[in-house]
Each structure stands twice: as structure tokens, then as C-alpha cells.
C-alpha positions in Angstrom: 107.4 26.9 72.7 104.4 29.1 72.3 106.3 32.1 73.5 109.1 31.4 71.0 106.5 31.2 68.2 104.9 34.5 69.3 108.2 36.2 69.5 109.0 35.0 65.9 105.8 36.4 64.6 106.4 39.7 66.3 109.9 39.9 64.8 108.5 39.1 61.4 106.0 41.9 61.7 108.7 44.3 62.8 110.8 43.3 59.8 107.8 43.8 57.5 107.0 47.2 59.0 110.7 48.3 58.8 110.9 47.1 55.2 107.7 49.0 54.4 108.9 52.1 56.1 112.2 52.0 54.2 110.4 51.5 50.9 108.1 54.3 51.7 111.0 56.5 52.7 112.7 55.7 49.5 109.6 56.6 47.6 109.4 59.9 49.5 113.0 60.7 48.8 112.6 60.0 45.0 109.4 62.2 45.0 111.3 65.0 46.8 114.2 64.8 44.3 111.7 64.9 41.4 110.0 68.0 43.0 113.4 69.7 43.6 114.5 69.0 40.1 111.3 70.4 38.7 111.8 73.6 40.8 115.4 74.0 39.7 116.5 77.1 37.8 117.8 75.0 35.0 114.5 73.2 34.5 112.4 76.3 34.9 114.6 78.3 32.5 114.4 75.5 29.9 110.6 75.3 30.4 110.1 79.0 29.9 112.3 79.2 26.8 110.4 76.3 25.3 107.0 77.8 26.2 108.1 81.1 24.7 109.0 79.5 21.4 105.7 77.5 21.4 103.7 80.6 22.1 105.4 82.5 19.3 104.6 79.7 16.9 101.0 79.5 18.1 100.6 83.2 17.5 102.1 82.9 14.1 99.6 80.0 13.2 96.7 82.1 14.7 97.5 85.2 12.5 98.1 83.2 9.4 94.8 81.3 9.4 92.5 83.8 11.1 93.7 87.1 9.8 95.5 86.3 6.6 92.4 86.7 4.3 91.2 89.9 5.9 94.8 91.3 5.9 95.2 90.4 2.2 91.9 92.0 1.3 92.7 95.2 3.3 96.2 95.3 1.7 94.8 94.9 -1.7 92.2 97.5 -1.2 94.7 100.0 0.1 97.1 99.3 -2.8 94.4 99.8 -5.5 93.0 102.9 -3.7 96.4 104.4 -3.5 97.0 104.0 -7.2 93.6 105.4 -7.9 94.4 108.5 -5.9 97.6 109.0 -8.0 95.6 108.6 -11.2 92.9 111.1 -10.1 95.6 113.7 -9.4 97.3 113.1 -12.7 94.0 113.2 -14.8 94.5 115.9 -17.6 91.0 115.8 -19.0 89.4 114.2 -22.1 91.7 115.8 -24.7 93.5 112.5 -25.3 96.8 113.2 -23.6 99.4 110.7 -24.9 101.5 111.0 -21.8 98.7 110.2 -19.5 97.7 107.3 -21.7 101.2 105.9 -21.5 101.2 106.4 -17.7 97.9 104.5 -17.4 99.3 101.6 -19.5 102.5 101.4 -17.6 100.6 101.5 -14.2 98.2 98.7 -15.5 101.1 96.6 -16.7 103.2 97.0 -13.5 100.3 96.2 -11.1 98.1 93.8 -13.2 95.2 96.3 -13.5 92.4 97.0 -16.0 91.9 100.8 -16.2 89.2 102.6 -18.1 88.5 106.4 -17.9 85.1 107.2 -19.4 82.6 109.9 -19.7 78.8 109.5 -19.7 75.9 111.8 -20.2 72.3 110.9 -19.2 69.8 110.2 -22.1 67.2 113.0 -22.8 64.6 113.7 -25.4 66.8 116.3 -27.1 69.9 114.1 -27.1 71.7 112.8 -30.1 70.3 110.0 -32.2 73.0 107.5 -31.2 72.0 107.8 -27.6 68.3 106.9 -28.1 68.8 103.2 -27.7 70.7 103.5 -24.4 70.1 105.1 -21.0 73.3 106.9 -21.2 75.8 108.1 -23.8 79.1 106.4 -23.1 82.5 107.5 -24.3 85.7 105.8 -23.2 88.5 108.4 -23.0 91.4 106.1 -22.0 91.4 102.3 -22.1 94.2 99.8 -21.1 94.1 96.2 -22.2 90.9 94.9 -20.5 91.0 91.6 -18.6 88.0 90.4 -20.6 89.3 91.0 -24.1 89.3 87.4 -25.3 85.8 86.9 -23.8 84.2 89.8 -25.4 86.1 90.5 -28.6 83.8 88.2 -30.6 80.8 90.2 -29.6 82.3 93.5 -30.7 82.2 94.9 -27.2 85.6 96.6 -27.2 84.6 99.8 -29.0 85.1 102.9 -27.0 81.4 103.8 -27.1 80.3 100.5 -25.6 79.7 100.7 -21.9 79.9 96.9 -21.5 83.6 97.0 -21.8 83.1 97.7 -18.0 82.0 94.5 -16.4 78.8 94.6 -14.3 78.3 98.0 -15.9 74.7 98.6 -14.5 75.7 97.9 -10.8 78.9 99.8 -11.1 77.4 103.0 -12.7 74.4 103.0 -10.4 76.8 102.8 -7.4 79.2 105.5 -8.6 76.5 108.0 -9.6 75.6 108.8 -6.0 79.2 108.6 -4.6 82.5 110.1 -5.2 84.2 106.7 -4.8 83.3 103.0 -4.6 85.3 99.8 -3.9 84.2 96.2 -3.6 85.0 92.6 -4.6 83.1 91.1 -7.4 82.9 87.4 -8.7 83.0 87.2 -12.4 83.1 84.1 -14.6 86.9 84.4 -15.0 87.5 84.9 -11.3 87.2 87.3 -8.4 88.2 90.9 -8.9 88.6 94.0 -6.7 86.7 96.9 -8.3 87.5 100.6 -7.7 85.7 103.5 -9.1 86.0 107.3 -8.6 84.4 110.5 -9.9 87.1 112.6 -11.8 85.1 115.8 -12.4 81.6 117.2 -12.4 81.2 116.8 -16.2 80.6 113.1 -16.0 84.2 111.6 -16.2 84.9 108.6 -14.1 87.7 106.2 -13.3 87.2 102.4 -13.4 89.8 100.0 -12.1 89.8 96.2 -11.5 92.6 94.0 -10.1 92.5 90.2 -9.8 91.5 89.1 -6.2 93.3 85.7 -5.9 91.5 83.1 -3.7 93.6 82.4 -0.6 92.6 78.8 0.1 95.4 77.2 -2.1 97.9 79.7 -0.8 96.9 79.0 2.8 97.2 75.3 2.2 100.7 75.6 0.9 101.7 77.9 3.7 100.2 75.5 6.2 102.4 72.7 4.9 105.5 74.8 5.1 104.5 76.3 8.5 104.0 72.8 9.9 107.6 71.8 8.8 108.9 75.1 10.2 107.1 74.6 13.5 108.6 71.1 14.0 112.1 72.5 13.2 111.7 75.5 15.5 110.4 73.4 18.4 113.3 71.0 18.1 115.8 73.9 17.8 114.1 75.7 20.8 114.5 72.6 22.9 118.2 72.4 22.1 118.9 76.1 22.3 116.9 76.6 25.5 118.8 73.7 27.1 122.2 75.3 26.4 121.0 78.7 27.5 119.6 77.3 30.7 122.8 75.4 31.3 124.9 78.5 30.8 122.7 80.6 33.1 122.6 78.0 35.9 126.2 76.9 35.8 127.5 79.9 37.8 124.7 79.4 40.3 125.6 75.8 40.7 129.3 76.8 41.2 128.1 79.4 43.7 126.3 76.8 45.7 129.5 74.6 45.8 131.6 77.5 47.0 128.9 78.6 49.5 129.1 75.1 51.0 132.8 75.4 51.5 132.3 78.9 53.0 129.7 77.5 55.4 132.2 74.9 56.5 134.6 77.7 57.5 136.9 78.0 54.5 137.1 81.8 54.1 139.8 81.6 51.4 137.2 80.5 48.7 136.2 83.0 46.0 133.1 83.2 43.8 133.6 83.5 40.0 131.3 85.1 37.5 130.7 83.9 33.9 130.6 87.1 31.9 127.0 88.2 32.7 127.1 91.6 34.4 124.6 90.6 37.1 126.5 87.4 37.9 129.8 89.3 38.0 128.3 91.9 40.4 126.9 89.1 42.6 130.3 87.4 42.6 132.0 90.7 43.6 129.5 91.2 46.4 129.8 87.7 47.7 133.7 87.9 47.6 133.5 91.1 49.6 131.2 89.5 52.1 133.5 86.4 52.3 136.5 88.7 53.0 134.6 90.6 55.7 133.3 87.4 57.3 136.9 86.1 57.3 138.0 89.3 59.0 135.2 89.1 61.5 136.0 85.5 62.3 139.7 86.4 62.8 138.7 89.3 65.0 136.4 87.1 66.9 139.2 84.7 67.6 141.4 87.5 68.7 138.6 88.9 70.9 138.1 85.5 72.6 141.8 85.3 73.2 142.0 88.8 74.6 138.9 88.5 76.7 140.0 85.0 77.9 143.3 86.5 79.0 141.7 89.6 80.5 139.2 87.5 82.4 141.7 84.9 83.5 144.1 87.3 85.0 141.7 89.1 87.4 139.9 85.9 88.3 143.3 84.3 89.2 144.1 87.3 91.2 140.8 87.3 93.0 141.1 83.6 93.8 144.7 84.0 95.0 144.0 86.9 97.3 140.8 85.4 98.6 142.9 82.3 99.6 145.4 84.6 101.2 142.7 86.2 103.1 141.4 82.9 104.3 144.8 81.3 105.1 147.2 84.2 105.9 146.0 87.7 106.4 142.6 87.0 108.1 143.9 88.2 111.5 146.2 91.0 110.2 144.1 94.1 109.5 146.6 95.8 107.3 147.2 92.8 105.1 143.5 92.0 105.1 142.7 95.6 103.8 145.5 95.4 101.2 144.4 92.0 99.9 140.7 93.0 99.9 141.6 96.1 97.8 143.3 93.9 95.2 140.2 91.8 95.0 138.0 94.9 94.6 140.3 96.4 91.9 140.3 93.1 89.9 136.5 92.9 90.3 136.3 96.5 88.9 138.4 95.4 85.9 136.0 92.5 85.3 133.0 94.9 85.6 134.6 97.3 83.2 135.2 94.6 80.6 131.6 93.4 80.8 130.3 97.0 80.6 132.3 97.5 77.4 130.8 94.5 75.8 127.3 95.5 76.8 127.7 99.1 75.7 129.0 98.1 72.3 126.1 95.7 71.9 123.5 98.3 72.8 125.1 101.0 70.5 125.3 98.8 67.5 121.9 97.3 67.9 120.3 100.8 68.1 118.3 100.0 71.3 119.7 102.9 73.2 118.8 106.5 72.1 120.8 109.6 72.7 119.8 112.2 75.3 120.7 115.3 73.3 121.4 118.5 75.2 123.9 121.4 75.5 127.4 120.1 76.4 130.3 122.2 77.6 133.1 120.1 76.1 135.8 122.1 78.1 134.2 121.2 81.4 133.6 117.6 80.3 137.2 117.1 79.3 138.4 118.5 82.6 136.1 116.1 84.4 137.4 113.1 82.6 141.0 114.2 83.3 140.3 114.3 87.0 139.3 110.7 86.9 142.8 109.9 85.8 144.5 111.8 88.7 145.4 108.5 90.3 147.8 107.7 87.4 149.5 111.0 87.9 150.1 110.6 91.6 150.9 106.9 91.5 152.6 106.4 88.2 153.9 109.8 87.2 151.7 110.3 84.1 151.3 113.8 82.8 148.0 115.0 81.3 148.3 118.3 79.4 145.1 120.2 78.6 144.6 123.1 76.2 141.3 125.0 75.5 140.4 127.8 73.1 137.2 129.6 72.1 133.6 128.6 72.8 133.4 124.8 73.3 129.7 124.4 73.7 128.2 121.7 71.5 125.0 119.7 71.1 125.1 116.0 72.2 124.6 113.4 74.8 126.9 114.4 77.6 127.1 110.9 79.2 128.0 109.3 75.9 130.5 112.1 74.9 132.1 111.7 78.3 132.5 108.0 77.5 134.1 108.9 74.2 136.7 111.2 75.9 137.3 108.7 78.6 138.0 105.8 76.2 140.4 108.0 74.0 142.3 109.2 77.1 142.5 105.7 78.4 143.7 104.4 75.0 146.4 107.2 74.9 147.4 106.2 78.4 148.0 102.6 77.3 150.0 103.6 74.3 152.0 106.6 75.3 155.0 104.6 76.3 158.0 105.9 78.2 157.0 109.6 77.8 154.0 109.1 80.1 152.5 112.2 78.6 148.9 112.6 77.2 147.9 115.9 75.6 144.2 116.7 75.4 142.7 119.8 73.6 139.2 121.3 73.2 138.9 124.1 70.7 135.9 126.0 69.2 135.8 128.3 66.3 132.1 129.3 66.4 130.9 126.6 64.0 132.7 123.4 65.1 134.1 122.1 68.4 137.2 120.0 68.0 138.5 117.6 70.7 141.9 116.0 70.2 143.7 113.3 72.3 147.4 112.7 71.6 149.9 110.2 72.9 153.7 110.2 72.3 154.2 106.5 71.9 155.6 104.5 69.0 152.7 105.3 66.7 150.6 103.2 64.3 151.8 101.9 61.0 149.9 103.5 58.0 148.4 100.1 56.9 146.9 99.6 60.3 145.2 103.0 60.7 142.0 102.0 58.9 141.6 99.0 61.3 141.9 100.8 64.6 138.2 101.4 64.8 137.3 97.8 64.3 136.1 95.6 67.1 138.6 93.5 69.0 141.5 95.1 67.1 144.6 96.3 68.9 147.3 98.1 66.9 150.7 96.2 67.2 149.0 94.0 69.8 151.8 91.5 69.7 154.4 94.1 70.5 152.7 95.9 73.5 151.4 94.8 76.8 148.0 96.6 76.6 145.3 96.3 79.2 141.7 96.4 77.9 139.1 94.5 75.8 140.0 96.0 72.5 136.4 97.4 72.3 137.1 101.1 73.5 137.7 102.6 70.0 134.8 100.6 68.5 132.5 102.1 71.2 133.9 105.6 70.4 133.1 105.1 66.7 129.6 103.9 67.4 128.8 106.9 69.7 130.3 109.5 67.3 128.5 108.0 64.3 125.2 108.3 66.3 126.0 112.0 66.8 126.8 112.4 63.1 130.2 113.8 64.1 133.3 113.9 62.1 136.3 111.9 63.5 139.6 110.4 62.5 143.1 109.4 63.5 146.6 110.4 62.4 149.9 108.8 63.4 153.6 108.9 62.7 155.8 105.9 63.6 158.1 106.9 66.5 156.2 110.2 67.2 152.8 109.1 68.5 149.1 109.1 67.6 146.4 111.7 67.7 142.7 110.9 67.7 140.2 113.7 67.1 136.4 114.4 66.6 134.4 117.4 65.8 130.8 118.4 66.8 128.6 121.2 65.6 128.9 124.1 68.1 125.7 125.6 69.4 124.7 128.4 71.7 122.6 127.8 74.8 119.9 130.3 73.6 119.5 128.7 70.1 119.4 125.2 71.6 116.6 126.2 74.0 114.7 127.8 71.1 115.0 124.6 69.1 113.8 122.5 72.0 110.8 124.8 72.5 109.9 124.5 68.8 110.2 120.7 68.9 107.8 120.6 71.9 
């Protein structure tokens, strides 16, 4: 009874632990989903667009409230000074020019200015009587409607010989006497004004200009209200617009992800689609090209496995069969034993050749094996390779024709180039058909050494020529009984590419196929000199 109770408690604890773990796991999953969502391109794009809009509005607010007053003051000053420069250049003198008077009145009216052009002479003991009561003799040459006309008209201050038609006369005149130009903001009873003064000539003529300097507080307050409304509207619009933009940007990426899953599952018929953006279209084209190439590689891999399986199965079957014959039948017969043993050796050699082809291609394409470059006599090399095929001449009646012209010395790795020629001759031997003739030529013209290998078989279809260099590929492989791994020409291509050689193939159906490659010719003396310099 006690044991049952303990078991029940243990089971209850396990259930609680399992429930807690499940709950915790669910929390972790939810947390991971939230993290992934926050790291998504859509969310990040939406966030960046929104922050960009918010930053732009912040900068707008900053400039409006921190720099608006100073900007307005600088603009007002620049505007008045620019007008003053024009007036200075147009000043005709004190003769009372009617045209200049009209120009001043029009300028004052268009720009809200008060303009006075006056002349002063300092008081002295010999001066005229009318100057005795003043420090200066003041004469207004040109006057536009002064801003203080209503304020001073009752005091008879608008006469042209009254310096007080210029507000703050004492300070203005004391400032302009020692300078060619003055500009400042002055607070009068009727408001703030921007004051500008300039010396017109050396005979005491001056320009005086004032322009209302409007306080910005009320303007800023109105702008703040409008800007607040505009900010809210812009933020809302930025949220909406950024959402649709992020959706449009991320939609092709989401579609790419779906197509990539199908591609990963082995469906090589899928195609990626762009959405009008140049970068997305380029990416789609690149991925589609990669998909097609992966599909080709997968098909070639399957063909290779089928070919290798067949090539391995046949010699292994032969080895097993003849080994059993040695054991059961020909063990005591020396002639039969030697014959059966030779078959086993030949089939083992075939297996070794297949494995070596695979290893050689792997080394060449991985770049782990470097070339041992030296001077190679291609004429002697081709002859050596042909001699290795003598057994086919004596046993099966094959004919190997060889032609040679010129100096055939080139620079390269003799062992690898011998492998190239051997593979090309072996390939021609497989495909030459009933003619049983293979033609090999090595010709030099002083600059290049060209080697050609030709068979007289049924040829290769034009649409298949570009594929003969690919791994595992066999031209017309379903129509011919060809021995080999399908790697020979791919090995040839890798070796020739490492030599930076030119190579190619031409073929006519029913007439045969010719493979060729060219190497740069070199003299023994020049190569020795290059080697010495390199050391």
C-alpha cells in the first residue's frame, strides 16, 4: 500500500514536471517567434521607414524653433543691405533728381521701407546762423513717407531741415560718422525696426533706411500648431506607406523562400520570379541559372552512379566468377589457371583505372595538385601514347595513323599532357566504330603546337557538342556500348584549363569527331633562361 502511494506521488511529480516543461517550451517557442518576427526584413524595413519619417519631422521642428528667429534676422538684414547697395549705386547727388526720388518711393512702397537721404555739416563758429542752435546743419535731400509721420506731425518734425525725422538720431549719427555702413535692430515705441545706414560720399551725404522687424513669437506659435497637425498626419501616413513599401520589398523574398524550400526538397523544375526591381530580377535570374545547373548536376550524378555501378558490377562479377572457376575447375590445369588468373588481373586493372579517374578529377578540380612545368616534346609524347595502344592493333585490328610537322616543343607538365593525349586516343578508340581507325597529329608553326585526335565514327549531334566536356556525360550513351567512367574528357578539360591552353571539338554526323588542343611553343634555350631568371 505504501509502495502504491509512493508510486502515485512520483507519477504526479513527473506529470507536473512534464507540464512545466511543456509550458516552458511553449514560452520559449513564443519568445523565439517574436524574436524572429522582430528580425524579419518586413519589420526592419517598416521600422526604418518610420524612423526616417520621425527623424525628418524632428529636424524640421528643431530648425523651426531653434533657428527660425536667427534665420529671419539674417534674411531681413541681407534683404535691406542688398536694397541699400542698389540705392548707393543709383545715388545721383543732391540736385533733387526726380527720377531717383520716384525710384526711392517705389522701393520704399514695394518693400515697406522708410528711406531718407540727407546731408549734414558739423557746426563751427563761422557757420550760418541757422546752425547755431544745433550741433550739425541737417538737410534732407530725399524723403519717403516716414513710418513715424502720425506720431511726429503735430510737433512739426517733418520739415526737411529737422534731423529728428530720423529716429534715434543721436545714436544713428554718432555710429555712422566713424563707419561707412551700420545695421542694427532698434526697439521704438511703435515696434521693432531694422536700421541700415551708409555713407554716400565724402561731402556729408548719408542713406538712412528702416524696415519693420516683426516679432516672431506669434508667428512661431501659429506655425507650431500647424506643424503639430502636420506631424501627426505625416506619422500616420509614414506608418501606412512604410507598411506597404516593406510589404512590396519583402514579398519576393518570401516567395523566394517558398521556392527555395521546394528546391531543397529536390524539385529542380521550380523557377524564381522577380517583382520589377532590378536587383530582385537579377537575383531571380541568378537563382534560376543555379537551379538549372543543379538540376543538370543531379541528372549527371544519377547517370554517373548508373555508369559506375555498371562498370563496377561487370568486372567484379567477372572477378568473382573466374575466382570460383580457379577454385573449382582450373586449379590443377596450369593453362586454364593462367588464363583465368589473367582475366582477374585485367578486370582488377579496369577497376583501378576507374578509381584513378575519379581521384584524378577530384584532385584537378580541387586545385590540390600543382603542375610540374617543363619542356615537352609533343611529337615524342604522342608516339609514346600510341605505343601503349599497340595491343589493340595486334589483337583487334585497330589502326593508329600519326602525322607530325614542324617544331612541336611546348611548355607544360609532361605527365599530365600524356594523360590528356591518352584519354583523347582512348575516347576515339571507343567511338571510331567499324572503321577501327584513329588519326593523331602533332603540328607546330613556331608559335603554337596543335595536337588533334580524330575518329571516324558516327559523330556527335550539334546540340550535344557543348556537353561532351561535362562530368559523367557520354555522347549518344544510349546508342553505344562504351567502356569507361565518363570522366575522361572532363579530366582533359581540367588539365588543359590548368595549362591555359586552347581546346575544342568539331564533329559531323556520320563522318566522325575531332578533338584538338593548342599549347604555346617554346625553345629549350628560352625555357632554360626563364627558369634561371625565376630562380
